[in-house]
N, C-alpha and C positions, 0 to 999 in steps of 0.2 A: 639686784638688777631691776631698773624701772620697767614698768609695763609699757608696751608700745601702743598706747591708746590712739595715737594719731596716724596709724598705718593700718590699711586693710587691703585685701585682695578681692577683686570682682571677676566675674566670668560672663561669657555669652552663653546662650542656650545650646544644649547638645541636641542635634537633630539626626533622626534615623530616616533616610529616604526609603520610600516604598516602591520606587519605579522598578519594575521587573525587566529582565532581558526581553527583547522583542521576540515575537513568534518566529519560528524557523522559516527561512525562505526556501522554496522548492524550485527546481530548475525549469518547470514547465510554465511558470508565470513570467511574462514579459513585463518590464517596468515595475516588478513587484517591490523592489526595495523602497523606492520613493513612496509608492502607494501605501505600503504597510506602515511606513514611518508616519505618514500623515494620519493614518487610521489610529495608530497607537496614541499619537498626540491628541487626537479627538477624544479618545477614551480617557486619557490621562487628565485632561483639563476641561472636561465637559461640565464640571460643577465649579462654583466659585471657590470652594475650599474643600480639599480632600484630607485635611489634617485635623488632629485633635490633640491638644496639649495635655499630657498626663499630669504634670505638676510643674510649676515654676516657682523659683525661690528668689526673693529680692534680698539685697544686703541688709542685715539687721544685727543687733547686738543681743547676745544672751546675757542678761543682767548687765554687768559692767565689762563683760569680756568682748574684745574686738572681734569682728568677723574677718578672718583672714582671706577666705575665698568662698565663692558659691558656684554651684553648677546645677542646672536644671535640665530635664529630659523631656523631649516632645517628639511625637510622630508627625512628620510633615511630608508633604509632596513637593519635591524640588521643581523648579520651573522648567528646567530642561535637563534631561538625563537619559541617554540612550542605554547606558549600562550602569549598574550600581551594585555595590555590596553594602553591608552594614557599616556605616560610617559614623564616627563621632567627631565633633569639632568643638573646641573650646579655646578661649583665650583668657589668660590671667594677666592682670596688670597691677602694679604697685602704685596706689593713689593716696594722696593726703586727703583726709576728710574735708568736705566743703570745697574742694577744688578739683575740677574735672580735667585739668590740663595735665597731659602726660609728661610735660617738660618739668613739672614741679615735684616729680616723684623723689622720694628720699628713702633709702634703705635703713633698716633697723640699726645696723652697726654705725652708720654715720650720725644718727640722732644721739646715740649713746656718747659719741665722741664729740658732738657739737660741731661737726664739720659741715661745710657747705654742700648743697645738693650737687650730684654729678649728672651727666647726661643719662636720659632714660635707658639708652641702649646698654648701659653697664649694670643696671640694677639686677638683671637676671644672674650676673656673675658673683654678686655679693652673697656671702654665706652667713647663715644664722645657726648657732648651735642648738640642737634639739635634744632635750634630756629624756623625753618619754613620748611615745606615740600610742594613742588610744582611738578606738572606734566607739562612738556613742550615737544615740538617736538625736533627733532635732531638739529635744529638751535637755540634752546633756546627760541622759541616763543610760544605763547599760541596755543593750538590745535584748528583747525577750528571747530571740532565737539566736543561740550561740553559733549555729551553723552559718548564719549570715555574717556574724562578726568574723568568723574564720575566713569566709569568702572575701570580705573586704580587706582583712590583713594580708591574706595571701596575694591579693592583687597589687599590694604595695611593693615597689622595687627600691626606690631611693630612700623613702622615709623610714628610718630605723632609729631606735633609741641611741643616744650618744653619737649622733651624726650631724655634720654641718651641712645645711641644705640651702639651695638657691630657690628663687621664685620659680624658675623653670622646672626644677625637679619636683617641687610641690605640685605645680600645674600638671606635670606628666602623670603623677600618681593619682591626682583627681580623675584624670582621663581613664586611668586603668580601673579605678573603682567603678566608674560609670560603665566602662566597657565590659565589666563582668556581667552586666545585664540585670542584676538583682535590685538596683537602687534607682530611684527617680531623682534624688538630689544628693549632693555631697558638698559640705561646707567645712573646710579646714579652719579651725579656730586656735589661735595661739594664747596660752595662759602662762603668765609669769608665776613661777613657784619658787620656793626656797631652794629647790634643787636645780632650777633652770627653767627653760621654756618647755611647756608641755604642749604638744601638737595633737589636737583632737579633731578627728574627721567625723563630723556630725552628718549622718546619712538617714535617709528616709527610704525604707524598703518598699518595693512594689507590693500591690495587693496580692492576696492569694486568689488563684483561679478557681472560680466556682460555677461557671456556666458560659455558654457560647450562643451567640445569635449570629447567624450567617444570612445575609440578604443578597438577592440578585443572582444567586447561583442556581440556574435552571437545569444545566446539564452536569454540573459537578456532583458526583454521588455523595450523599450525606454520610455514608459509611466512611468514605475516604477522609472527609473533614473530621469526623468523630475520632477515627484512628490517629489522625495527625495530632490532635490535641489531648488524646487520652492520657498520655504519660504525665502531662502537666497538671492534671486535675488535683485540687487540694494543695498545690504547691505554690510558692511565690512565683509570680510571673517573671520569667527571665526574657529580657528583650532580645537577647542573642538567639535564644531558642525560638522565640516568636518569629524572628526574621527568617530562621531556617524553615519553620512551618509555612510561612508565606511563600518562600522560594519553592517549597515542594508543591504547593497548590498551583503556583504559576507554572512549575515544571509539568504538572499533570496536563494543563492546557497545551503547553508547548509540544509535548510528546505526541499529542493527538492532532496537532495542527489547528487547534481551536482558537478563535479570537476571544480570549478571556484573560482577565488580570485582576488581582486583588488591588483595589483602588483606595481603600481606606480601612484603618483599624482604630478602634477606640477601646480603652479600658474604662468601663463604667463603674459606678459605685456598686459595692457588693461583690466585686471580683468578676463581674460579667465582661466578657470580651465581645465586642461587636465587630464582625467582619463584613465589609462591603465588597462585593464582587461585581465587576462590570463585564458583561458578555455582549459581544457585537452580533446582533441578529441581522439576518439578511433582509434588507428593505425592498430591493427591486433587482430583477435580473433582466438584462437586455442583451440583444445580439447585435454586433456591429460587423458588417462585411467589409473586408479590405481587399483592394486590388492586388492581384498576384505580382504585378511588376512594380507598381509605385508604392504600395503599402497604404495608399490613401483610402478613406472610406468610400464605398461604392454600393450600388444596388445589387442585392444577391438574388439568385434564382431559387434558393431553398426557402420554403416557408418557415418563418421563425418558430412557429409552434412545433414543427417537425423536429427541430433541434432541442427546444425547451423541454419537451416531454421525455427526452433521453436523460435529463439531469436528475440525479437523486437529491441534489441541493434544492430546497424549496424556500419560498418566502416565509419568514418568521422563525426559521431555524438559526441556531448559533452557527456562524460560518466556520466550516472546517476546511483547512487547506488540503488535507489528505483526501477528504471527500471530493473536493474540487479537482484534485489530480485524477481521481478515478473518473469523474465526469468528463474531463478532457480526453482521457483514453477511450471512453465509451463513444464520444462524438467522432473521434478519429477512426474507430472501427466501423463506423457507418460506411466508410469508403468514398465519401463525397467531399471530404475536406483535406486540404493539403497541409494546413497548419491551424492549430487551435490554441488559444491562451486565455486565461482569466485574469482580469485586473480588478482587485477590490479597491473601492474608494469610499471615504467617509460620506455618509448621507446627511449632510448638513451638521447640525449640532445635536442630532437625536441620539447619538451613540450607536447608531446602526450603520450598516455597510451596504453599499450598492455594488453589484457585480456586473462587470461588462465583459462579455465573452467575445473576443476577436476571432473571427474565422476567415480563412482564405479557401475559397472553393476550388476544387479540381475541375478540369474540363469534364463536361457532362458525359461524354462518350465519344465513340468513333469506331473506325475499322481497325482490325489487327490481323496479323497472319503469323503462323508459327508452325511447329512440327513436333513430332514425338515418336515413340516406339510402342507397338502393340505387343503385349505380353502373350497374346494367344497365337502368335506366329511361331512355328517351330522349324521352319526350313526356308532356305533362300537367303542370300546376303542382304537383299534390299526389300524383301517382302514385308518386313515388319515396320518399315518407315511410314509415317503418317504425316500428311500436310493438313493444315487447318486454316480456316478463314472465318472471321467472326465480326459481328457488329454488336456493340453493347451500349446501353444508356444507363448510367448509374443513378440518375435522379429524375425519373419520369414525373411530370407534373409538380416538380419541386417538393415531393413527399418522400424522397429516398427510396422509391420503388425502382426495381431493377428489371430491365429488358435485355435479354441476351439471345441472339440468333447466330448459330454457328454451324459450320460444315467441316467435318473431318473426313479426309479421303485418303485411303491407302491403296496398295496394289490389289488387295483382296477385300478389305472391310471399309465401311463408310458409315458415318452418323450425321444425320441432319436433326438439329434440336432447336426448339423454341421454348424458352423459359421466361416466365413473368413472375417476379417475386415481390411481395409486399412484406418487408422485414417486421413491420409492426402494424397490425390491422387497426385502423382508426376506431376509437371508442373502446378498445379492449385494454383492460388494466393488467393483464397477465403477460404482456409482451409476446403475444401469439403472432407468428408469421404465416404467410400463405404463399404457396407456390403452385402455379398452373403450368403444366408441362405437356408438350407434344413432341414426339420423337419418332423418327424413321431410321432404323439402323440395319446394317448388314455386318455380322461378325463371324469370324471363322468358327466352324463346327468341329475343329480338331481337338478341342479340349476333352470332349466326350467321345467323339466318333473317330478321332485320329486322322492321320494322313491317308488319302485314298491311294491304293496300290497303282492305279492307272494314271497317277499324277494329276487327276482332276481335282478341283477344289470343291469343298463343301462349305456352304455358309448358312447361317440362320438369320432369316429376315424377320424383324419385329417392327410392328407399328404400335406405339404406346401413347396413351393419353391419360392424364389424371390430375388430381389435385391433392396436395399435402398440407397439413398444418403442423407447425412445430412451436414449442414454447419451453421455457425453463420450468422444471418441476421443483427443484430445490438447488442450493449451491452445488455446482459441479455436475448436476444431473439435468438432462434435457430429454424431452419426449417428442415423438413424431407419430402422427396418424394420418392415413391417406386412403384414397380409393383410386385404383388404377385399372384401366382396361388394356389388355394386350392381345394382339393378333399376331401369331408367330408360326413359322413353318420353315422347312428346309428348301434350299435353292442350290442348283448346280452352278458351274462357273459361268454359264450364260444368263443366269438369273431365272431360269425356269423352275417351277415348283416340282419337288420330288418328295416321295413319301418313304423311301428306303435308301440306305447308304450302300456302299459297294458290297458289304457283307450281308445284305438283305435285312439289316436291323432297322426297325421302324424309326422314323424321325418325329412322329407325332403320337400322342396318346389316343386320339380319336380315330386314327386310320385315314384321315383326310389329309389334304395338302397343308392344312393349317389347324392350329388349336386356338380357340378363343377362351379367354378367362377374365374374370373380374376379381381383382385382388383387393382385399382389405389389409392394409399394411400398418403394423405397429412396431415402433422402435424406441428403445430407451438407451441412452448413452451416458456413461460416467467418464469424466476426464479429470485427471489430477491437475498438475500445473500447466498442462498443454504441451509440455516438452515431450519429444518422442520417447525419452527414457522414463517418463513418469507413468503412474498407474493409469489404466484405461480398461473399460469394460463396455461391450456393446451386446445388446440382446435384440434380435430381430425376429419378427414373426409375420408370415404372409398366409392369409386364409383365402382359398378360392371359393367364390360364392356362385353356386349354380343357379343363377337367376333364370337362365334358359337351360333346358335339358342337356344340350350339347356342350355347355360350358363346363370346364374342368372343376372338380371338387377335390381339394386337397388342403393339407396344412403343412407348412414348411417353417421350421425353427432353426435359427443359426445364432451362434454365440461366439464371441471373441474376447479374450482377456489378456492383458499384458502387465508386467510388473518389472520395474527397473530398480536396481540396487547399486549405489555408488560405493566402491571400495577403494578409497584413495583416488588415484587418477584413472583407475579401471572401472568400467561400467559393465554390470551383468544384467542382461535383459532376457527375461523368460516370457514366453507367450504360448497360449493354448487356444485352439479353435475346435469347434465341433458343431454338428448339425444333424437333422433328421427330417425326412419327408414322409407323411402318411397320406395315402389316398392315390388318386389317379393323376399323374403329372407327366409332362412331356419329357421324353428321354434326354433331350438336350439340356434340360434343367437339372440333371443329376449333379452331385458334388464331384468336381474334378480335382484330383490330388496329383501334385508333382509340378515342379517348375520354379521360376525365380522367386515367387512369393509364396511358395508352398514347401515342397521337399526339394532342395537344391541337389544337383547331381543327376536329376532326371529332366527329360523334356517336359513341356507343359502338358499336364494331364496324363503323363505316362505311368503313374503309379496305380491309379484306380479311378473308376467312375461309379459312385455308389449312391444308394438311397440314404446312407448314413456316412459320417466320416469323423475323424479326429486327427488333428495335426498339432504336434508340439515342437517347439524350437527353443534353443538356448544359444545366446551370443555373448562373447566377451570382446568388448571394444576398448582400445587404448590409443592415446594420442601418439603421433609419430613426428610430423613436421608441419607446423603451421595449420592449415585447414585440412591436412591429410591425417586420417586415423586408420589404424589397422583393426581387423576383426577376425576372430576365430569362431566358427559356428558348427552346429549340428542340428539336423532336422529329422523328424520321424512322422510318418503319416500312414493311416489305415482306413479302409472303408468298412471296418467292423464286420466283414463278411457279407455286406449288403449288395455287392456288385451284381450277382445274378438276379436280384429282385427288381432291377431297373428294366423296364419294358425292352425286350430285344437283347438284353445282356450285352451291350456294346463293349464292355470291358473284357468279358470272356472271349468274345469273337476276336479281340486284338491281343489276347494273352497277357493282359495287364496283371501284374502280380497281386494286386489287392492291398499290399503294404510294402513299405520300404523305408530306408533311411539314407541320409547323405551327410557329409561333413566336409569341411574345407576351410579356406581362409580367403581374405580379400582386403581391398582398400576402399575407403570412401573419401570423397572430396566435396567440401562445401563449395557450391558455385552459384552464380546468379540464377541458374535454372533450377536450383535445389540440389540436394545431395546426389552425387553421381556414384554409382556402385559398380565395382568390377570384382567379381568373385570367381574362384576356381574351386570346384567341388568334386568329390568322389562319392559314388553310391555303393550300395551293398552288392551290386552286380559287377563290381570292378570297372565300371565305366567312369569316365572323366568328362567334365563339361564346364565351359565358361558361362557365366551369367552376367549380363549387363542390365542395369536398370537406372531409372531416374526417380528420385524420391525414396522415402523410407519403405522398408518392407511392411506389407499389410499385417 
């Protein structure tokens, strides 16, 4: 059989795109899709060339043997690609030497028969009998590594000994060898032998991996990169595995919402791999105020620096979309914005990103009216109702400072309060807030001193003024410290000062119509997820400072802990409260036990009034229908035998038991006013009682 010296196969380069999937979009960004696309395009094409050819092979002859086909492999960056996987492309054509015209192609079988050329479209269907298939190196010698020879042979599908092959089938097997990832070139060569045509795939293996250079990765942990490449050390570089490693690195950025991407990969001499990473740093952050009705840019009332200092995203950081989401939530919790969104945009050709925060301001403040129920009222169908009227300003001086003036008035009790809060003191880097408070209140004295037998009312009048500072201590922990002055005493139903109740129990510790005290307040709060069923712990301490001899000197400690456990659709909630007072304190400040937020089944304060107390509660809640859920509960409370130590022993005069328990069931409904609670409870004295409340149990 004559040698087909006038026939050869050629191919185009095989290219592996490196364009990663775009970073994840988050719902809080408006116009994010287009902006991120432009940003990724900026990262992707910010340099003239992000590709490096590993090896290219031109058509040549090995001795007098014809080159049947050639394939070369390169890592290149495609011009446009929003999504990509590891792709290989190649084309093989049957060409006569010295003539580039595809219309002059002639298959091997026709040359043997001396027939005229056919149309090029039929060449792929002509078959050539192959007697033997081998894998050799580019010099025609056996491969040093038999495992690579096995990999190449295993990749072949059509090319087998004693098979009749078409150009297309040879082309597809060339693709398969390259797709195995171990070889940079593959050149099938046909050799005429006495036994027939021998098909030799001349391959050039990739280099062995002996080192890594990673550039531009400022936030990517080096250990992550090392672990990703560790398994390939000392082995022949596999392009498919390399693509998987690149995808895992891009995935690391994507999972964290970071604007980062592997932009270039090179295999250098000596088996060194150079990895180029592009990370988009924040170039500038600006605030844009939008009109509530039209959405057009407008002038805002809030000072931009008041918003900017709330952000954890800073200039020079690699931009994180997840961090941006938290910043959006933080700005919304300021209470002065109706809508907030972040739009990232490319910062020219620098590879950085500019952030534009669009904000829509809420109305600054105004008047409001409402109503509620006082938990301290134990008798009368309407005596517990409270009406309220308030004026509030959410953004004083454009610095997010809050002013609230309110008046609450009921049939018995009333509260007039002025609060001025700066949520973040200027110049403080610990996010410390400051609250100045003045309050004049009249509250029922029934919690400690009970209902008066002559149907007269007893109230406690308090004038309070003080200042408090609060700040985060650590994640989920916050602390408060303050100094508060209080002037308090008993009043009859006409508002006249009294020093004793109906049972001649004193209402003040000093024996005067009022007690004065200066309190140093310390409080630490732990909150879990913020949900009512999550864990929570509060520790509060008040210390009376006897600056003047007549001022009270005492120490009061109070603690409350709560733990929720989910068991399928059922939630178990356990809570425990306790406290103790040491020193000389006003009798009306004793711990009152019993009622809707204490031991249910008893009236408010009907279990005990003590210097110490402990209350435990357990609840099982379960869904019923829509916003309605059912609850089964049990409560227990005790004054730990401290009732007689309260000045005047108000609990003993009213025959309070000192301890008791209650149990029952109820329903709760989520409403615009908050959770509405209706509960029916039994106590250990065989009494029954309905309890109604707004909000969760304390």
